[in-house]
N, C-alpha and C positions, 0 to 999 in steps of 0.2 A: 502493503501500500504506498500510496503514495499522500505525504499532508501540505498543500499549500500554505500555510501559515508568516505568508512577506508581507499581510501589510497591507498600506495604502500612500498616501502619495501626499499625508500631512510631514513638515516637517522633512524636510532634502537634505538640511545636514545633516541630521540625523543619522541617512542613510535608506531615506525611503526610496522606490522607483514604481515602475509599471511593470515590477514581471511576472506578482499572479496575474494581473489583466491581461500580461501577452500570452500566460497559459490558459489562462482562464476561454482565448478567445484564442488559443491556436486545435486544441483539441472543442470547438463548438458551439460553447458553453453563452449565452445570451449574459450581455452585460450592459446592464442601466449607467445615465451618464457622470461622470462623477466629478464630482469643482466640492471646493473648500467646506467643511461645517465645523460649529462654533470657534468663530473667526472674527474675526476684529471689523470694524466696519471704516471704510476712508471714507474723507469727502473732500469737495473741490470748492475753486470760488471762492464766491462769499461763507460757505458755511465752514473751509476752513481759515478764513480769514478774518468769522467772527470769536468766532472759538477755539485756536487753540492755541490762544496766550491760557489758556484756563488749563493745560494739558497737567493733570495729576491730582485733579479733581474730583471727588465722585461721591454723588449723590441716591438717593434710591429712585425707582420711577417702574413706575407701568410697560413693557413694550409690547406695542399688537402689528401681527403682521402676518397676514394669508390662515386668518381665523386664528394662530397657536397669539398666544398671552404670557408676560413671565413676565413677575414683578420678582424685581431685585435688584443688585446696583448699578449702577452704570457710572465707565469709570471715560474722560475727558485724556484725548491723547496728543502727541503733535503730529500724529496725522486722521486723526478721526474722530469716535468713539470704542469705546471696549469696557468691561466688566461683567461682571455673568449673565447683567438679561442680554444684555449687546449679542454676548456668546450664543449664546442660548439661540434668540429669533432668528441669528445667523442663519438656522442650520436648513427654515423658512421662505428665505429673500431671495430672490431673483433681481435682478437688475432692472428695473422699471416700477417694482414694487411701491406701495404707497410704506411705509415705516410710518408703525404711530410711538409716539410716547409721550404719556402724561407724567407730567415734573410732576401732581401731584398726589401719587395714588392713595384710594380708599379715599379718600377727600371731593367733596362737592366745591370746585373751582370756585364758579359763583356764590356759589351760598359763605364759603368762606371770604369771599373779596369784602365783599358788599356788609360784612357782618364785621369786618375790617375798618371802615370808612366807620359807620356808626358807633363804634368801639376809641378809634384811633382818629380821631379828623386830624388831628394837626401833627399827624406822623410825618414821615415823610415819605412813597411807596419804596424807593430801597433801602428803606429803614423794614416795612412791609414785612414784605417776602423774605429777607435776610434771617425773621425766624421761623418760616419752612422751609431756601436754599441756603447753601454753601454762597458769604457773605457774597464772594467778589466775582457769582453765576448773577446773583441780583440785581447788583450794582449794572456788571453790563445789562442787564436786560432792561437795567432802566436808561442809560448812554444809548444802547443802540434801539431803540423801544418807542419805551414811557414818556420819560422823561425825569425830575425829579423834581417832584413837587406837593404838595403836601397833600393830603388823601383826598378832603374836602374838595377840595380843587378839581376832582372825577366822576364826572358825570356819570349814570348809567349806563349808557352807550359805550362809553373809551371803559368800564369794570369791566362787563361783558368782552370788549375784546380783551383786557389781560388775562381773566379767567376762563375764555375762547383759546389763549398765546398759551397757559399753563397747561392747558387739559391736554393740548395740542401742539407739545410742541414744535417749529417748523423749522423741520434737519432734515434735508435729502444726504440721504445717503451715493455716494457716485460711486464702490463698489468694497472690495472687502481687504483683507490685508496677505489674502490667499492663499497657499498651501506652505509657503515661508510661515504663518505663524498658526494655521489650522493645524487643531486638537485630533480632529479625524477630516476621517471623505467619505462624503455622501456619493452616494449609488456601490457602483461595483457586482462583483457578479449574482445574478438574481439570481434569490434566494426559490423560485419554483424549479432551478432546476438541479435543487441541490434535496436529498431528501431529512426529512427538521430530527429526525429519531441519530441521527451517525452524520450528517452535513459528508455527504457521499454525493461524489457527481451523479447524477439520475444516466453520464449519457456516457460516461467510464466506468471501471469497477475499476477499486480498489481508489479514485482518484477523488481527496477529501478538498475541498476548501473552509479557512475558518477565520474568522476575526475580521481583522479593518476590511480583507481581500473583498467581502459577503457586502450586501447591499440591507444590513441594519448601521442604522447609528444608534446612539442614546446621547439624554441628556447631559449635560455639567452632573457630577455625582456620583463616579465608580463605576456607572450605566456600560459602557464602551470598555473600562476592564476586563470586569463578564459577562458580558459579552464573549469575550476572550477567551479568559478561563472556558466556560457556560460549552460552548461552542468548540472549544480543544479539548476540553473531557469527552462532547460525547462522539467523538471525530476516533479517541485517541480506545475508547472505548470498545469501539467499533472494528478498530487493527487492530 
């Protein structure tokens, strides 16, 4: 028996290659398109210019894309966005997809900003935002979008605009860091080509595929390690 446990394309500096995919193709197996998963986003143009100076700053967010939603930390980088929430949602993102980021997860932004105006009419907007966002981020938002005035000087339409901004931060991803920093590879050998109990090929007796070379991808938290171990155990028991 032969077990292909060559991994995917992620982090080539550690030796990742497409060897396993070439073997699968050579013996007639169907491959699903591969791409980087659990990977930081890159931004460009005004989106990079506006936020790259916040590199190293993190905050809790809710990130949504293609029906998937993750609440966790977002990290600003000098090239774009990272952190657990962004890595998770990256596996569901394709170029051109709408990426939604709620800066106030589990908070009704409209109710919150309206109550702040009522309770703190003389407070500067950036100080109010700094109660729920990192201060540098709050200041940058005011500098770019809403000015620096006491809360009482923002009328209801302006408050709604602030609330909409906070609940759907207008950031556009231009791409990802790719395989260079991706934690996993999406796609690979089609699971329909393999036995689910032994990971054996249905086309070639004695040939098994396990781990990341197969089209199975988990979330952060050890799921991909567990898949590698479990599929390896299944193949090993059968050999």
